[in-house]
PAVOPA-875818 format. One record per residue (C-alpha): residue in one letter; x, y, z. Coordinates in steps of 0.25 Angstrom, whole numbers, plus 5000, padded with zeros to 4 digits. Each point is the difference from the previous one (the first is absolute). Example, Ala and Ser with C-alpha at 12.3 -4.5 7.8 and 13.67 -1.06 7.14 Angstrom:
<atoms>
A504949825031;S500650144998;
</atoms>
This chain:
<atoms>
X512750294886;X499949945014;X499150085010;X500750095010;X500349955014;X499050055010;X500450035015;X499350065011;X500449985014;X499350115007;X499649955014;X498649985004;X499250125005;X499349995013;X498849934996;X498950075008;X500550145000;X499250044988;X498849935003;X499250135002;X499950114989;X499750145003;X500050054986;X498949924994;X498749935003;X500249914988;X500849994988;X499950034985;X499350124994;X498749995007;X500750015014;X499650115009;X501150085008;X499750095012;X500150154997;X501050095007;X498950045010;X499849865004;X501549985002;X500150125008;X498849955009;X500749875002;X501350055004;X499650055014;X499249875003;X501249924995;X500950085010;X499149975012;X500249854997;X501550004998;X500550125008;X500449915012;X500949924991;X500750124992;X501550015002;X500149875007;X500849884996;X499749905012;X499249985013;X500949985012;X499849885009;X500849985012;X501050104994;X500149934987;X499650064987;X498949904994;X499850034986;X499149884997;X499050055010;X500150144995;X499849954986;X498749925003;X499450115008;X500350104989;X499449904990;X498749995009;X499950155000;X500250014985;X498949894998;X499050085009;X500350134992;X499849924987;X498649945005;X499550145004;X500550064986;X499249884993;X498850015008;X499850155000;X500750054987;X500149884991;X501550014999;X501149915003;X501350055008;X501349994993;X501049935010;X501250054992;X499650145004;X500149965015;X501349915001;X499749885009;X501449955001;X501150075009;X501250044992;X500849895006;X499049904994;X500150064986;X501549995000;X500049865006;X499949924987;X498949924993;X499849895010;X499750095012;X499150094991;X499349894994;X499749945014;X499450135005;X499350024987;X499349865003;X499750065014;X499450124993;X499149914992;X499649925012;X499750125008;X499250064989;X499149874999;X499949985015;X499850155004;X498850014990;X499349875005;X500549935013;X500450135007;X498850074996;X498850005010;X498650064998;X499750135009;X499349915010;X501349915001;X499549884993;X501149934993;X500149884991;X500649925012;X498750025007;X499349924989;X501049894999;X499149905007;X499050014988;X500749914990;X499849974986;X499749874995;X500449944987;X498949954991;X500849954989;X500149944990;X501049914994;X499049954990;X500850094991;X501450055002;X500750124995;X501250054992;X501449955003;X501250084997;X501249915005;X500549875007;X501249975008;X500349865004;X501049955011;X501249954992;X500249885010;X498549975002;X499050034989;X498849975010;X500350145005;X499450104990;X499850155001;X498950064991;X500050154997;X498650054996;X499650124993;X499150065011;X499949895011;X501450005006;X501049895002;X499649865003;X500849885004;X499949855001;X500949905006;X499349884995;X500050024985;X498650075000;X499249915010;X499750135007;X500550144999;X500350115010;X499950154997;X501450065005;X499950144995;X498650055002;X500050125010;X501250084994;X499750134994;X499849944987;X499749864995;X500250014985;X501249914996;X500950024988;X501149905004;X500449905011;X501449945000;X500949925010;X501450035004;X500849894993;X501049995012;X498850005010;X498649964995;X499450055013;X500350144996;X498950044991;X499950134992;X498750054994;X499850124990;X498750065001;X499150054989;X499649914989;X500850014988;X498949984990;X499450124994;X498549975001;X498950105003;X499849935014;X501550005003;X500350035015;X501250075004;X501049985011;X501050085009;X501349944997;X500849885005;X499949915013;X500849895006;X499849895009;X501149925007;X499149895006;X499249954988;X499050105000;X499650015015;X500550145002;X500350114990;X500850124999;X499850114990;X501350024991;X499750134993;X499650054986;X498650045004;X499850094988;X500349894990;X498549955000;X500349884991;X501149905002;X500349914988;X501149915006;X501049995011;X501349924999;X500949965012;X501549984996;X500249855002;X501450025007;X499850135007;X498650025007;X500350145002;X499950034985;X498550014996;X499450064987;X498650054999;X499350034986;X499150125003;X499050034990;X499550135007;X498550044999;X499249944989;X499150135001;X501050114997;X501450055002;X500849985012;X501550015005;X500149875007;X500149904988;X501149924993;X501049895005;X500550025014;X501149935007;X500349985015;X501449965005;X499550005014;X498849905000;X499050114997;X500550115010;X500350094989;X499850004985;X500650054987;X499350024987;X500849944989;X499150024988;X498850094997;X499850064986;X498950105005;X498950035010;X499149934991;X500849874998;X500349905010;X500749865001;X499049884999;X501049895000;X501449975004;X500749864997;X501349955006;X501049904993;X499949875007;X501549995001;X500550145000;X499250095009;X500750134994;X499349984987;X498650065000;X498950034990;X498950105003;X498750034993;X499550145000;X498650034998;X499350134995;X498650005004;X498850085006;X498649965002;X499050115003;X498550005002;X499850034985;X501049924994;X501449935000;X501349994993;X500849885001;X501450034994;X500950114995;X501450034995;X500649995015;X499549855001;X501149904997;X501049905005;X501350045007;X501249925004;X501050025010;X501349925003;X500550075012;X498849975010;X499250124995;X501050115001;X499950034985;X499049964989;X499949984985;X498849994993;X499849864993;X499950004985;X500649914990;X498749934996;X499250055012;X499250124997;X500550145003;X498850074995;X498750035008;X499649885008;X499049965011;X500149905010;X501349925000;X500349875006;X501349935002;X500549875006;X501249915000;X500049854998;X500549945013;X500549874993;X500850084989;X500250155004;X500550044987;X498649974995;X499050125003;X498650044996;X499450134999;X498750064996;X499650144995;X498750074996;X499950084988;X500150004985;X501549955001;X499649915012;X499849855002;X500749895007;X501650004999;X501149905003;X501550025003;X500949895000;X501350085004;X499550055013;X499350124995;X501050064991;X499249984987;X498549974998;X499149934990;X498550034999;X499449865000;X498650045000;X499350134996;X498649975005;X500349955014;X500050135008;X499850025015;X499250135001;X499750095012;X499249895008;X501149904999;X501550004997;X500849885005;X500749884993;X500549885007;X501049904994;X500049855004;X501149985010;X500449874992;X499650034986;X500550134994;X499149994988;X498850005008;X499550135004;X498650045007;X499350144997;X498850025010;X499050094993;X498549974999;X500449864996;X501249935006;X500949994988;X501149904999;X501149994989;X500849874998;X500850064989;X500750125006;X498950104998;X499649984986;X498749945002;X499150005012;X498849925004;X499050025012;X500149895010;X498850045008;X498949954992;X498949995011;X499750005014;X501050115003;X499850155001;X500650094989;X500850135002;X501349935005;X501050095007;X501149915006;X500649865000;X500949925008;X500749874994;X500649905010;X501550014998;X500149855002;X498749964993;X499650074987;X498649945001;X499750065013;X499450144997;X499350105007;X499250124993;X499450125006;X498950074993;X498850095002;X499349875005;X501049975011;X501149895001;X500049874992;X501049885001;X500449904990;X500849875002;X500049954985;X500550124993;X498750084998;X499149894996;X499150005012;X499950115011;X499650005015;X499450145004;X500350055014;X498550015005;X500450065013;X500650144997;X499050105003;X500450114990;X498750054994;X500250144994;X498750065001;X499550134994;X498650015006;X499249955011;X498549995003;X499149915009;X498649944999;X499049985011;X500049855002;X499749945013;X500749965009;X501250034993;X500050114989;X500949984988;X501150094995;X500250024985;X501250064992;X500850004988;X501449964999;X501350034991;X499949904989;X499349895008;X498650044998;X498950045010;X499649925012;X499049995012;X500149935013;X499450005014;X500550085012;X499949875008;X499549864999;X499349905009;X501249914999;X500949985011;X501350024992;X499650144995;X500050054986;X500649914989;X500350024986;X498849924996;X499150105006;X500350104989;X499250024987;X500750044987;X499150104994;X500750044986;X501350004994;X501150104995;X500550125009;X498950015010;X499450135005;X498750045006;X499249895005;X498750005008;X498749935003;X498650055000;X499750045014;X498749935000;X500349884992;X501549945002;X499749914988;X500150124991;X501550044998;X500750104992;X501549994996;X500950074991;X501349984992;X500950114995;X499550124992;X498649985004;X499649864996;X498849985009;X499349875003;X498749965008;X500049865005;X499049915007;X500749935011;X499149885000;X500049974985;X501350064997;X499450074988;X500850124997;X499650124991;X500950114994;X499350135003;X501150114997;X499450114992;X500349994985;X501050104994;X499250094990;X499949934987;X499450114991;X500850125004;X498950065010;X501150025010;X501550005001;X500549865005;X500049985014;X501250005009;X500149895011;X500950005011;X500849885003;X499149995013;X498750064996;X499150045011;X498649935003;X499050045010;X498749925004;X499050115004;X499849995015;X498550054997;X499749904989;X500849874998;X499649994986;X500650144997;X501550004996;X501050114997;X501249974992;X501150104996;X500850014987;X500450144996;X498450025002;X499149945010;X499049894996;X498749975008;X499249874999;X498749985006;X499949854997;X501349945006;X500850034987;X499149954989;X499950144995;X500850125002;X499850154998;X501150105000;X499750115010;X501250094999;X500950074990;X501549975000;X500450035014;X501550014998;X500950104996;X500149944986;X501550014999;X500749924989;X501149915006;X500750024987;X500350155004;X500449975015;X501549995003;X500749875004;X501450035006;X499850154998;X499650004985;X498949954991;X500549874995;X500049964985;X499149884996;X501249924997;X500450005015;X500349865006;X498849945007;X499250144999;X498649985006;X500349865004;X498949945008;X499450145004;X498550034999;X499650124991;X500250125009;X498850085004;X499049905007;X499349985013;X500749935012;X499050035011;X498550005001;X499050015012;X498650025002;X499550065014;X499249915009;X499250125004;X499550044987;X499749934987;X500850064988;X501050085008;X501249954993;X501550035001;X501049964989;X501550015001;X500949994988;X501449954997;X500450154995;X499650065014;X498650054999;X498849975009;X498650024994;X498850015009;X498549984995;X498950035009;X498949964989;X500449864996;X500950044989;X499350114993;X500950115005;X501549995006;X500850095008;X501549994997;X501250025009;X501450014994;X500850055012;X500149955014;X500750075012;X501449945002;X499949914988;X500850014987;X499150024987;X499649884992;X500349895011;X499149884999;X498849995009;X500249875007;X498649995007;X498850085003;X499149975012;X498750085004;X499750025015;X498949915004;X499550105011;X500250144992;X499450014987;X500950104994;X501349955005;X500949924991;X501449945003;X501149974990;X501449955000;X501050034988;X501249914996;X501250074995;X501049895000;X499949994985;X500450155000;X501249965008;X499350065012;X500049915012;X499250085009;X498649985005;X498950094995;X498650005007;X498950114998;X498650025003;X498850094996;X498950035009;X499250084989;X499849904989;X501350024994;X500050164999;X501250015010;X501049915005;X500949985012;X501349925001;X499949905011;X501349934998;X500450065014;X501049915007;X500049884991;X501449944998;X500750094990;X500449884992;X498949914995;X499050034989;X498549995003;X499349894993;X498649995007;X499050065009;X498849975008;X499050075009;X499349935012;X498649974997;X499550055013;X501150115002;X500350074988;X501250075007;X500749875003;X500849984988;X501049894995;X501150014990;X500849904993;X501450044996;X501149924993;X500549965014;X498749985009;X498750055006;X499850135007;X498850055008;X499550145003;X498950025010;X499850154996;X499850004985;X501450004996;X500650105010;X500949905006;X500449854996;X500549885008;X500649874995;X499149885001;X500949894997;X500149905011;X500349874994;X499950054986;X501249984991;X500550124992;X499250014987;X499350084990;X498650025005;X499250024987;X498649975004;X499350035014;X498649995005;X499350005013;X498949885000;X498750075003;X499549885008;X501249945008;X500750135001;X501349944996;X501150074992;X500349924987;X501250034991;X500649954987;X501550005000;X500949994987;X500849895005;X499449935012;X498649984996;X498850045009;X500150045015;X498950045010;X500050075013;X498949945007;X499050095007;X500350155000;X499050035012;X501150055009;X500750084989;X498650064997;X499850045014;X501450065003;X499750155001;X500950095008;X499149985012;X500149855000;X501550014998;X500150095012;X499149925008;X500349905011;X499549884992;X498949974990;X499349884995;X499650004985;X498749944996;X500249864994;X499449964987;X499049895000;X500749865002;X499749884992;X500149855005;X500849924990;X500149855002;X501349964993;X500049894990;X501249924995;X500550024986;X500749864999;X501350064996;X500849985012;X500949904993;X500350084988;X501450035004;X500650135004;X499950074987;X498550015002;X499850155001;X498950065009;X499850145007;X499350025014;X498550015001;X499450125007;X500049995015;X499049905004;X499050085010;X499850145005;X501250104998;X500050095012;X500950124998;X500250105011;X500950125003;X501050025012;X500450155002;X501250055008;X499250015013;X499749855000;X501349954997;X500449895011;X498649985005;X499349865000;X499249974988;X498949904998;X499149974988;X498849925003;X498749964993;X498750015008;X498549964996;X498850095000;X499849985015;X501550045003;X500449855003;X501449974996;X500149914988;X501550004998;X501250085004;X500850024987;X501350075004;X500750055012;X501350094999;X500750135004;X499750124992;X500950054990;X499850124992;X499449994986;X498949924992;X499849865006;X499349884994;X499449875006;X499149904993;X498949925007;X499749874993;X498550015003;X500249885009;X499949975015;X501349955007;X500449874995;X499849875009;X501349955006;X500749894993;X501249915002;X500249974986;X501450034994;X499450014986;X499550144996;X499049954991;X499449915011;X499950125010;X498650045001;X499650154997;X499050085008;X498749994994;X499450124992;X499150105007;X498650014996;X499950114989;X499450135005;X500450125008;X501250015009;X500850115005;X501550025001;X500650065013;X501350065000;X500650045014;X501250085001;X500450045014;X498850065006;X499350034986;X499049914994;X499550004986;X498949934994;X499649974985;X498949914994;X500449894992;X499149924990;X500349854998;X499449934988;X500049864994;X500749984987;X499050054989;X500149874993;X499449935012;X498550005002;X499549955013;X498950045009;X500250075014;X499349885006;X500949904994;X501250095004;X499550005014;X499949845000;X501449994994;X500650105010;X499349935012;X500549864996;X501450064998;X500050065013;X499749865006;X501149944992;X500950105005;X499749975014;X500249854997;X501450044994;X500450085013;X499549885009;X500849894992;X501250095000;X499950025015;X499749865003;X501249964991;X500950075010;X499449935012;X500049874994;X501550014995;X500450055014;X499249885006;X500749904991;X501450065003;X499750005016;X499449865001;X501049944991;X501250065008;X499349965013;X499849864996;X501449994996;X500550065013;X499149905008;X500549884993;X501450045002;X499750025015;X499449865001;X498750065005;X498849935005;X499549924988;X498650065003;X500650144999;X500749964987;X498749954994;X499350135005;X501050084992;X499949914988;X498550014999;X500150155001;X501150004989;X499149914991;X498850105002;X500950124996;X500449924988;X498649964997;X499550155001;X501250044990;X499549894990;X498650065001;X500550144998;X501149984990;X499949864995;X501049884999;X501350014992;X499849944986;X500949974989;X500350114989;X498950034989;X498949915007;X498650024996;X499250075011;X498949925006;X499650075013;X500450145004;X500550025015;X499350125007;X501150114998;X500149974985;X498549994999;X499850145006;X501150064992;X499449944987;X498650045003;X500550155003;X500850004987;X499049954991;X498850085006;X500950134999;X500349984985;X498550014997;X499150114999;X498649935001;X499249955011;X500649875006;X499649874995;X499549895008;X501349925001;X500750125005;X498950025011;X499949865004;X501549985001;X500150125008;X499149945009;X500849875000;X501350085003;X499350085011;X499549875007;X501449954998;X500750125007;X499049995011;X500349855003;X501550034999;X499950115010;X499249915009;X501149895000;X501150105000;X499350075013;X500049865007;X501549984996;X500650135004;X499050035011;X499949875007;X501049894995;X501350084999;X499950075013;X499849875007;X501149944992;X500950115004;X499749995015;X500249855000;X501350014993;X500650115009;X499549925012;X500849884994;X501250094999;X500050024985;X500050154996;X499050044990;X500750044987;X499450144999;X499750115010;X498650024995;X498949904995;X499350034987;X498850085002;X498649994994;X500150084987;X499250134998;X499750014985;
</atoms>
C-alpha cells in the first residue's frame, strides 16, 4: 500500500523569538528549574527593565509611529534583563512571556515577522557583545587596533562539504567548508580568497549558484555531516555580487542545512533542506520553500521535531518534480543514533505542495542517512542510497517511480551520504565515503579510485558537465583535482582550513613553536615566525603523528622531546632530531586488576610545570609518569559518574541495540576531557569529565574532592577545560560546553577555595556561543581569556565582565587558548582556520579602570630582537605558494589614548640612555583606544633615488642595549625602558659590534654624501648643457662657447665618477662607480653580524677618498666655474637657463 501523502505548509516562526528560555536551565531529566520563590523574585526585576516598553507598540519620531525602532529598543531591554537573570540567578528569560513584536507585526504575515525575527537574533547577538561595555567604559572597539595574526598553516587543510562551480567559467569555484567558511577562486585554484569569514557562523552545509544569475550565491550554514566535531549554523545567506556582500535570509534555528536549490526558471523560488539540530529536538527543521527569494519561508515537509530533511533533488527538466530525504538522527555526549522510522525518501510532483513517501523497491522501513541524485544526461535514471538493514545503493530507470537495490553493502552512513552520477554516462555513479567509490555498472559493483596520495573521508564531488575526466573531490584533507578521471590528483596546498582541537607552545628562541592536533590530519608543530622574508610557509611545519590529532606538546626544557596523540588516548613520545617515536599510552588492564579504561576522543595530557619528566594523563582515571611516559601509575579511582550509555536516552528514550548507527563513532561515556596542574603548587590537580564533574586533588592524586553541580549550569554538562590561577593557589576556572546537550549558551565558573564552592562567571558573554577554552594570564590571574564557538573574549576582573577580542580574527571555534609566558602573546587553536596569535598583551594586561580613565598611558614594551631576514628562494614558485606573516620585526609599542587626549598631537620616539633622540617612530593625532606602532630597531634609512624597493637601503640596526620609548600626547610625556638584543643565534662580542656599527656609520655618511652630490651633479649637467645649447644658438663668442663646453664636460666627468658610464645589458662588472660602491659596501656590511673584514674597511677608505675628491672637484665647478660662466653668458646677452645655480651639497 502506498505511503500517505504528507503536507505541512505552516509558515516559518520568527526565528529569534524563542532564543531565550525562562523555564529551564537545560534539557532532559537532569535539568534544574527555578522554584516559585525564584520566579517571584525575578518578576519585579523583570518589570523594572521592561516597564518603559509596556503597553506601547511604537516610538514616535517626527509624528510617525516607528515600530522598527521600538522593536529593537525593546529587544535591547529584553537582552539586558536576560543578562542580569543569567548572571545573578542562573536562569534564562522566556521571550514568549514578554511579546517583542507589536500586534500589527504579528498580523502582517510571515515575511515581515521573519524579517523582524532576524533583527531579534541580530539584536541578541550584538547586544550581548558589541553593545556591551565594561563598567569603566572599555569596549571591543577600543581594542580594535590590536589585531590578530594568522599563523596557519595550509600544510594540512580541513573538511570540505560542498562545491559550486560557475556554469560558464569553471575557473570560478566556491568551496564550502565544515568549519572554515566559504572560499572562492577565480583562476581554478591558483589562489583562494575567504569570502564568508566574519559572519555569525562559518560552518557551511551547502553552497549553490542561481542558475539564472551565477553572481547570486546561496549558502546554507551548519554542516550536514553528523560527526562529533560538526559545527552548526544559523540559517541561510545570499550574496548578489559573487560573495562580496551577504544578506541573512532566515531559518536561524535550522542549525544544519543539507541542500539549497534555486528554481532554474524562477529565481524567487528557493528550497532549503533543514536538518535541524544534531544535538536534540527543535522546531525549525524540514524542507522549506520560499517564493519571494528568501523573504519568507513555508515548511513543506517535516515528520517530527527529531527528524529533518538532509537532501532535496530537482528533476533536471521538470522543476516541479522533487525528491527529498528525511533523516532521523541525534548525537549526544554519550552516544548517537543515525536513523529511524521517520527517515526515508519522499517525492513531490507539484513543486513541494504535497508529498508521497517513496517505496516500490526503496525501503520504507527504518533507515539512516539517505542520498538521492538524478543523472543529468538521462533524468529517468536516478540513484539513491540508504543506511540500514534494508539499505544499500538503489537505482531507478523510470524517474523514481520504482527502484532496484543494486548493492546492499555500499551505504553512506552518518558521516557521508551523497551520490553523483556521471553527466555523460548514466551507468557510472560515484559514492564518496572513506574511499571514493565508483561503479561502472549502474551501482552493482564499486571500486576505490583513490589508491594513494589522497586523503580519505570523502564528502562531496564535482564532475565537469562537459568533461567527465575532470573531477574535484572534497574530503577531510581539503580539495583535490583530477584531469584524468581520478588516476592522478592535485592537492590544493593553499587552503588554510586546519581544524585544531588543542594548542600548546614551547620555549624555543627567537620564535617559539606552537603545537596542536587536528581533525583527521594528525598533529603538527610550527614556528610563530621565521627569519625568512616571505613569512611562515607550509614547509616550516613538522608532522608529528597521524590519525585524528589531539593534545600535542614539547618538553619545555628540551623542544626535541615531543608528545602527540591520536584518538582514544593513543600517545606517542618523539625525538625531533632522530624522528624516533615510541608509543607510551598506558596499557589496558590485561588481568582483570581494574575495569577497562575509558578514553576520550581527546584525552587530556599535562606536562608538569614543576618537573618536565612528570606527565599526567586522563582516561576515566588519572595516570602519572615520573619518566616521560616510560612507566605509568594510576593515581585516582574512576572520577566519572560511571553512567552506562546503554541506559541513557536518545531522542527521548533508551534505544534498542538494533537502532541504526547506535553509538557510531562515540567514545565510551564517562571519561576525562580536561586536566590541569597548578603552576603554584606541585600535585594540585583539577580534572574535568565529559559527564559534568570536576574533581580536585590537593595531594597529587591521593584524595579527590568532587563537584557535580555548578551555579547556572545544567547537570551532566561536559567540562571543556579547567585552568588554575597562576597567582592564587586555591583559584581554579572552568568552562563547560553544552552544545551536545542542545544548549548553545556559554558557561564559565570559578572556585576560590580549591573547589569547595563555585561561582558563575558567565556574566555578559554573548548568550549564544558555547564556551570551549579558558586561560588565565601568567602574571595577573584575574585577567581571563575565553574561547567560544565564535571567537575570543577577555575579562579584566576575573569573569565579572567580558569584552570581545576579535579584531582581524575570523569567526571560528576557539578550542585551545594560552598566554605565552615569555612573549606575552595570546595564542589560539581554531577548529577551521588553524593557529592565530595576538602579539604582545602588555597593554591589555595594563588596562585597569584607572588606565582606561586616564588621559594617556604607555605600556611597557617587551624585549625586542633584531632579526636579519634571509631569502628562502621561493619567490619564483608561483602564486599558489602559501605563506602567512611573520611577527612584527622590531619593538611593538602599545599605548592608550583616553577621552581627555582625543585630538591632541601624538609623537612616539626612541631615545638612548642619555636622552638623545635615536628615531622618531610615529606622529599623529590622538584617537581614543589602544594604539600600536612598531619600531624596526633601526635608525632612519639613508636617502636613495632608486625606484627598486629591494635596492633602497634600510637604516642600520642600533647597537643592542638599553633604550627608552618616549610617548608625548599633548603636554603629557610617558617614558618606558626598552631592551634591544641580538638574534640569540648570533654570537658576537661587544667590541666587534662596535667596530661594525662604526664602519656602518661611516658608510651611511658616504651614502648620504653621494646622494647629495648626485643632485648637484645632475643639476650641473642639466644647466651646463642647456647653457651650451643656448650660447651656440646665439652665435656667442667661441671662447665663451668653449668655456661652457668645458664646464659641461666637467659635469659629465663627475657624473661618470659618481654613477659610471652607460653599459650594455647584462655586462660583467669591472669597476664600481662611487655611488654604487658606497651602496654595495653599506648593504654588504649591514647584512653581517661580525667585525668588518679587511676588504670592507679598505674599500670604505677608498670610497671616503673618492667622495672627498668628488666634493673638491664639485666645489670648484659650482663655486667658481659655473658662477663665472653664468656671469659671462648674461653679459653676452644669453640668459642662464635656471634661476639659481646648483649649490655645493651638504651631506
